[in-house]
C-alpha positions, 0 to 999 in steps of 0.5 A: 703504727709501725710496718714491717719492712718488705722482705728482702728479694735479692741474694747474693746467690741469686745475683750469681745465677743471674749473671751466669745465666746472662753469660751462658745465653750471651755466648751462646748468642755469639756462637749463633750468630758466628756460625749462622748458616742461614739456607744449607741448599739442601732439604731446606729449599723443598721446606721453604718452598712449600712454605711458598706454596702454602701462601700462593695456593691455600689450602695447599697438600704437598706431593713429597715427604718433606712438604707433608711435615706440617709442623715445620712447613706451617710455621715457616709459611705463616712466618714468609706471610708476616714478616716477608720473603726473607732469610729473617723469616725463614730463621725464625722457625727453627730459632723457636724450636731451639730456644724452646727445646733449651727452655723445656729442659731448663724447666724440667732440670730446674724443676726436678734437680737445680737451677746450677744443673739447668746452666750445666746442661745448657752448656753442654748442649748448646756447645754441640755443633750438631745442635748449636749450628742445626739451630741456624738453618731449616731442618727436621732434627731441632723440631723432632727434638722440641717435640720429643722433648716436650712429651718426655718432659711433661710425661716424665714430671707428671709421673714424678708428681705426687699423686695429688698434684697430678693433672691429665693436662700433663699428659694431653700435652705430652701426646700431643707433642708425641703425634706432632714428633711423629708428623715431623718424622717417623724416627718419633716411634722411638718415643712411643716405644718408651712410652709403650715399654712404660706402660707395659714393664713399669707404669709408675700410675694407672694404666688407663691414664696411658690411653689419655695420652695415646688418644691425643697422639693418636688424634693429632697424626689422625688429623693430617690423615683426614686433611690429606683424604679430604684434599686427595681422596686418599686417607693413606696419601702420607703414608705411601709417599713416606713408605716409597720416598728413599731407599737406603742400602746402608751395607751397599754405601759401605761397600762403595766406601771400602772400594774407594779407599775411603774413610768417610761415606757420602753424608761426610760420616766416618764409617767401617762397619754397619754395626761399628759406625753407631758408635763411632758415630757418638765417640769419634764424631765432631759433631758431639766432641767429648759429650758422649765421653763426659755421659760416659764417665758420668754414668760410671761414676753414678752406678759406682755411688757417686749419685748417693745424695740424689733423692729418690724422685731425682734418681727416677727422674735421671732413670726416665731420661736415661732410658729415654735415651739409650732406647732412642740410640738403639732404636736408630742404631738398629735401623742403621742398615736402612737409614743414613746414620748421621750424628743428627738423629742422635740428638735426642740421646745426647740431650736426654743423657746430658743430665747425668754430667750436669748434675754430676759437675753441679754435685762436684762445684758444690763440694768444693776442694779438689772436686771443685776444681776438677770440675771446673777444669772439665768445663772450661776444656769442654768448652775450649774444645768444643770451640775448636770443634765448632770452628770447623764445621762446614757452615756453608757446605753448598758454598758455590750455590751460596755465591751465585748471586754474587756473580749474577750481581757483579756482571750486566750479562746472563750467567749461565750454571748447572741445573743442580747448582741452580736449584740449590741457589734458587731461594737465594736468588729470588730473596737477592730479586736476581732470578732472571740474571741466571739461566740454566740453558746450555753455554755456548761460545761467547757465554759467561759459564760458573765452571765446575770441574768437579760436577761429573765426579760428585753426580758420579758418587750420589745415587741422586743424581745421573750424569748428563751430557750438559753436565760436561758443558760446565767442565773447565777447558783449557781456552776458557778465559777466567773472569774472576773467582771467589776462593773459600778462606782456609781455617785457622786450624787447618793452617795451624796443622799443616804448620806443625806438620800434622797434616802429613799423618792425616788422612787426606779427607779428614784434613780437607774437612778441617782445613777447607771442604769447599772449592772455589766458585770460577766464572768463565767466559767461553771463547767465541769460534 
């Protein structure tokens, strides 16, 4: 009796693909470790504290706009309960959403395009400071991107399948993700608008099926309203808090920037005009690098016929992602006058539209000859410039707050700090067990105090801060004795620009962001009377 040999399960293309994936994922892991933030000291403080509140007083509600974003705070509470109070527990949540977003896009792109396009998409998106660094601390942007992407991609997958293979579970999953995205942030309404326009203009399948998707989305949103209604007696509890949590006057902010002779607004974004800023956000932003230049170039090439080899389903897939990305961009841009316009709001547009240059680069690499060389050089250049842009990313925007535990642990006395600085440092202090070594009591003669020369000036620039007499107590005086200081390191690119004299023609605020955006942290002793 003869037996047939087992079929060969490995091949050169599979081996090459495996090596490519290992190299890309290994490189991303190294970049994440290099640019890890852990704690930003801003909104993430609120999210983490809310997660701790859920553990201490279950079930909880939350009394702020951020505390009601349950798809963020509930996983945080679960992680803190399981792994304990640490920054590992905190980092797991956003890292999970980050990994999930990558998995979703890789699945969809590999399924409807090919594996090489998926690899290139991963490279393009994960080299963005706007995405990679956001994965290293708790924020709204990455969870929202995950849920919006999950909703779009499951919807598009359903629409692209042959009728015989369609299952309503894809629409239910899309609706659930759309609902959870809305609970993360109301800007997800841009996705709802996209789905609504598909329903009205180009349904792609029977319109009644959209009600399956819509019912799932509404059920998710309604479930939170019912819970809050039962807990507070007010079924519009979230809506009332969301409508009044913040008042943004973008025009007033632009006027303030212009009057001060500055180029950068309070969010650290180049700002010249309420209508031009959305364009500058894509093309003159360190957060996006050259991604949108590649997207624009690929769109032009495809319009001129470079996409002739795309199959009809692939054309539909690219059209769906492109329309969703453009609509998201338009929605956020039109909301610019009442919304702080920052690159992180455009993250979904970049992810959806990046399929175009990813597919084009893959096609050029397969073509061989000059096209292959151009594509390879373009990807290498993109990776190199992205590395340079990542190197100037400020991974410690609250440098002083992150150094308070270090200072408190180095002396035997209590250290006096300003109340705002303490609020930003409280989780660092809690996780390090040094809460009792720091006080916000007004400093007096003989006390140790963390001096902040620019405290009053920074407070005057912020609409969220009111200057108090206590703040002035932390402004160093000539007779204060310096005990020690923690100096932030200058970046290599700032030193290079200064060495070649390029810093002379750069606006000072821009050069400072590149060179060293943080001030030293100094511990003083106030002389005794």
